[in-house]
PAGU-184142 format. One record per residue (C-alpha): residue in one letter; x, y, z. Coordinates in steps of 0.2 Angstrom, whole numbers. Example, Ala and Ser with C-alpha at 12.3 -4.5 7.8 and 13.67 -1.06 7.14 Angstrom:
<torkols>
["A" [62 -22 39]]
["S" [68 -5 36]]
</torkols>
This chain:
<torkols>
["X" [7 25 -135]]
["X" [19 33 -123]]
["X" [5 37 -111]]
["X" [-1 19 -112]]
["X" [16 12 -108]]
["X" [18 24 -93]]
["X" [1 18 -86]]
["X" [5 0 -89]]
["X" [22 2 -80]]
["X" [12 11 -65]]
["X" [-1 -3 -64]]
["X" [13 -16 -63]]
["X" [23 -7 -50]]
["X" [7 -3 -40]]
["X" [1 -21 -41]]
["X" [18 -29 -36]]
["X" [25 -15 -24]]
["X" [9 -10 -16]]
["X" [5 7 -9]]
["X" [20 7 2]]
["X" [32 5 -12]]
["X" [40 -10 -5]]
["X" [40 -28 -12]]
["X" [27 -39 -3]]
["X" [36 -51 10]]
["X" [29 -68 14]]
["X" [40 -76 27]]
["X" [42 -94 26]]
["X" [34 -96 43]]
["X" [18 -89 35]]
["X" [20 -99 19]]
["X" [11 -115 15]]
["X" [28 -124 12]]
["X" [41 -132 23]]
["X" [59 -127 20]]
["X" [69 -142 14]]
["X" [85 -134 10]]
["X" [91 -116 7]]
["X" [108 -114 -1]]
["X" [120 -100 -1]]
["X" [120 -97 -20]]
["X" [107 -93 -33]]
["X" [108 -92 -52]]
["X" [113 -73 -49]]
["X" [129 -79 -40]]
["X" [137 -84 -57]]
["X" [142 -73 -71]]
["X" [129 -76 -85]]
["X" [117 -84 -74]]
["X" [102 -72 -74]]
["X" [93 -81 -88]]
["X" [98 -99 -84]]
["X" [83 -104 -74]]
["X" [74 -115 -87]]
["X" [89 -125 -89]]
["X" [93 -126 -71]]
["X" [75 -132 -68]]
["X" [76 -145 -81]]
["X" [92 -152 -74]]
["X" [84 -152 -56]]
["X" [69 -161 -64]]
["X" [79 -175 -72]]
["X" [89 -178 -56]]
["X" [73 -178 -45]]
["X" [65 -191 -56]]
["X" [71 -208 -49]]
["X" [78 -199 -34]]
["X" [71 -195 -17]]
["X" [67 -180 -6]]
["X" [84 -182 2]]
["X" [92 -177 -15]]
["X" [85 -159 -12]]
["X" [100 -155 -1]]
["X" [112 -140 -2]]
["X" [126 -149 -11]]
["X" [114 -155 -25]]
["X" [105 -138 -27]]
["X" [122 -129 -28]]
["X" [127 -142 -41]]
["X" [111 -140 -51]]
["X" [113 -121 -52]]
["X" [131 -122 -57]]
["X" [128 -135 -71]]
["X" [113 -125 -77]]
["X" [123 -109 -79]]
["X" [137 -118 -87]]
["X" [125 -127 -99]]
["X" [116 -110 -103]]
["X" [133 -102 -107]]
["X" [137 -116 -119]]
["X" [121 -115 -128]]
["X" [121 -96 -129]]
["X" [139 -96 -136]]
["X" [134 -107 -150]]
["X" [117 -100 -156]]
["X" [114 -85 -145]]
["X" [96 -81 -139]]
["X" [86 -66 -146]]
["X" [78 -65 -129]]
["X" [84 -65 -112]]
["X" [72 -78 -105]]
["X" [72 -95 -113]]
["X" [58 -108 -114]]
["X" [60 -127 -113]]
["X" [57 -128 -132]]
["X" [72 -116 -135]]
["X" [84 -128 -126]]
["X" [77 -146 -126]]
["X" [86 -153 -141]]
["X" [102 -144 -139]]
["X" [118 -155 -138]]
["X" [123 -148 -121]]
["X" [107 -155 -113]]
["X" [105 -171 -123]]
["X" [113 -181 -109]]
["X" [99 -175 -97]]
["X" [84 -174 -109]]
["X" [88 -190 -118]]
["X" [81 -201 -104]]
["X" [66 -189 -101]]
["X" [48 -189 -109]]
["X" [38 -174 -111]]
["X" [19 -173 -107]]
["X" [6 -162 -114]]
["X" [9 -143 -111]]
["X" [-2 -136 -98]]
["X" [-6 -117 -98]]
["X" [-17 -105 -89]]
["X" [-19 -89 -79]]
["X" [-10 -88 -62]]
["X" [-22 -92 -48]]
["X" [-25 -106 -35]]
["X" [-38 -116 -45]]
["X" [-27 -115 -61]]
["X" [-12 -121 -52]]
["X" [-21 -135 -43]]
["X" [-29 -140 -60]]
["X" [-11 -140 -67]]
["X" [-5 -152 -53]]
["X" [-21 -163 -56]]
["X" [-18 -164 -75]]
["X" [1 -168 -72]]
["X" [-3 -182 -60]]
["X" [-15 -190 -72]]
["X" [-3 -188 -87]]
["X" [9 -201 -81]]
["X" [11 -214 -95]]
["X" [-1 -228 -94]]
["X" [12 -241 -94]]
["X" [19 -233 -78]]
["X" [36 -225 -74]]
["X" [52 -233 -67]]
["X" [48 -237 -49]]
["X" [66 -233 -41]]
["X" [62 -216 -36]]
["X" [50 -205 -25]]
["X" [43 -194 -39]]
["X" [32 -199 -54]]
["X" [32 -182 -63]]
["X" [41 -166 -62]]
["X" [34 -150 -69]]
["X" [44 -136 -77]]
["X" [34 -121 -73]]
["X" [36 -104 -82]]
["X" [29 -88 -78]]
["X" [39 -76 -89]]
["X" [52 -71 -85]]
["X" [55 -85 -72]]
["X" [55 -104 -72]]
["X" [54 -116 -57]]
["X" [52 -134 -55]]
["X" [39 -144 -45]]
["X" [42 -163 -42]]
["X" [26 -173 -38]]
["X" [28 -187 -26]]
["X" [23 -205 -30]]
["X" [9 -212 -19]]
["X" [4 -197 -10]]
["X" [0 -179 -12]]
["X" [16 -171 -7]]
["X" [28 -161 -18]]
["X" [44 -152 -18]]
["X" [46 -135 -26]]
["X" [64 -130 -32]]
["X" [68 -112 -36]]
["X" [85 -107 -42]]
["X" [82 -88 -38]]
["X" [86 -79 -22]]
["X" [71 -72 -13]]
["X" [78 -61 0]]
["X" [61 -53 4]]
["X" [55 -71 9]]
["X" [70 -75 18]]
["X" [79 -85 4]]
["X" [97 -79 0]]
["X" [100 -92 -13]]
["X" [92 -106 -22]]
["X" [80 -116 -11]]
["X" [67 -130 -10]]
["X" [51 -131 -1]]
["X" [40 -146 3]]
["X" [21 -146 2]]
["X" [10 -159 10]]
["X" [-5 -157 -1]]
["X" [-8 -152 -19]]
["X" [-19 -138 -12]]
["X" [-4 -131 -2]]
["X" [7 -132 -17]]
["X" [-5 -122 -27]]
["X" [-6 -109 -13]]
["X" [13 -109 -13]]
["X" [14 -106 -32]]
["X" [1 -91 -29]]
["X" [13 -84 -16]]
["X" [28 -85 -28]]
["X" [18 -79 -44]]
["X" [5 -67 -38]]
["X" [-8 -61 -51]]
["X" [-4 -43 -57]]
["X" [-20 -34 -55]]
["X" [-27 -20 -66]]
["X" [-21 -27 -82]]
["X" [-38 -28 -91]]
["X" [-36 -12 -100]]
["X" [-19 -16 -108]]
["X" [-24 -30 -120]]
["X" [-11 -44 -124]]
["X" [3 -36 -115]]
["X" [-7 -36 -99]]
["X" [-13 -54 -102]]
["X" [5 -60 -103]]
["X" [9 -53 -86]]
["X" [-3 -67 -78]]
["X" [0 -81 -90]]
["X" [10 -97 -85]]
["X" [14 -113 -94]]
["X" [20 -130 -87]]
["X" [28 -145 -95]]
["X" [27 -162 -86]]
["X" [42 -173 -87]]
["X" [44 -191 -84]]
["X" [58 -204 -85]]
["X" [57 -215 -100]]
["X" [50 -231 -95]]
["X" [62 -241 -105]]
["X" [77 -233 -95]]
["X" [71 -241 -79]]
["X" [83 -230 -69]]
["X" [86 -212 -65]]
["X" [97 -200 -75]]
["X" [115 -202 -70]]
["X" [120 -189 -57]]
["X" [134 -178 -62]]
["X" [143 -168 -49]]
["X" [154 -153 -52]]
["X" [168 -153 -39]]
["X" [165 -139 -26]]
["X" [182 -132 -30]]
["X" [177 -129 -48]]
["X" [162 -119 -43]]
["X" [167 -101 -45]]
["X" [158 -88 -35]]
["X" [161 -70 -33]]
["X" [170 -65 -17]]
["X" [158 -66 -2]]
["X" [144 -67 -15]]
["X" [144 -48 -17]]
["X" [139 -49 -36]]
["X" [123 -59 -32]]
["X" [107 -49 -38]]
["X" [91 -45 -28]]
["X" [80 -57 -38]]
["X" [64 -48 -33]]
["X" [69 -31 -40]]
["X" [78 -39 -55]]
["X" [64 -49 -61]]
["X" [51 -35 -58]]
["X" [62 -24 -69]]
["X" [63 -37 -83]]
["X" [44 -40 -82]]
["X" [41 -22 -85]]
["X" [54 -21 -99]]
["X" [45 -37 -107]]
["X" [28 -29 -106]]
["X" [35 -12 -114]]
["X" [43 -21 -128]]
["X" [27 -31 -132]]
["X" [16 -16 -131]]
["X" [27 -7 -144]]
["X" [26 -20 -157]]
</torkols>
């Protein structure tokens, strides 16, 4: 078992780091997305924020629905991250999580999120193995899962996808009336030129699928490691809509800038790529041991 664990770790490292031993870098100039906003903070900028991405993505989804592309500005992004970390801390202090990564099911019904999720409707869960065709199929299914009686027409987006590839969660908002979309990511990606949470705009669903493949590349060589290997390449996505009866977007809540506490000069912010790689390895190890 120890030899298998070592082989699994080596396979993960080789796939993600490559032969050079460095993380792959895909500059935004070579990406399929157009940068909308790149903030100066990420979830790692806040104490206790490393596992808050699912809640942050849910808050971003709620505010995007009924909103517009202009809402993906630096001020909004910083506020979503700060509120998500604060909410995660509130939930964790009450019940505590047995695992570092939290799913949408873990937090959906919690009192701290009820003011956000109360006006949202969840669509059927979509899952699959990371890859361009799977992500494009996910987007197709999400667009076609909009309730038959329509959704409130006061915003730019019909549906927002909360997408999880453990241990990370991001949000993809799909525009109404065209094939554009906005990807929101609360993690910093220094190897891709993003020092904080950021938003990318895609002109087509094919571009969005390609962008998700850049963000979540398949880990190669996992076939010999059974379920633990399969987990490395699994994703799931939950489509979210505004309840038709609400007729309006979720009320926007702003934390005053003075109340957002950051470490001096952001020196405590973590390198998300290295941090998440290590967590992915630890997750695989624990699963294999069970």
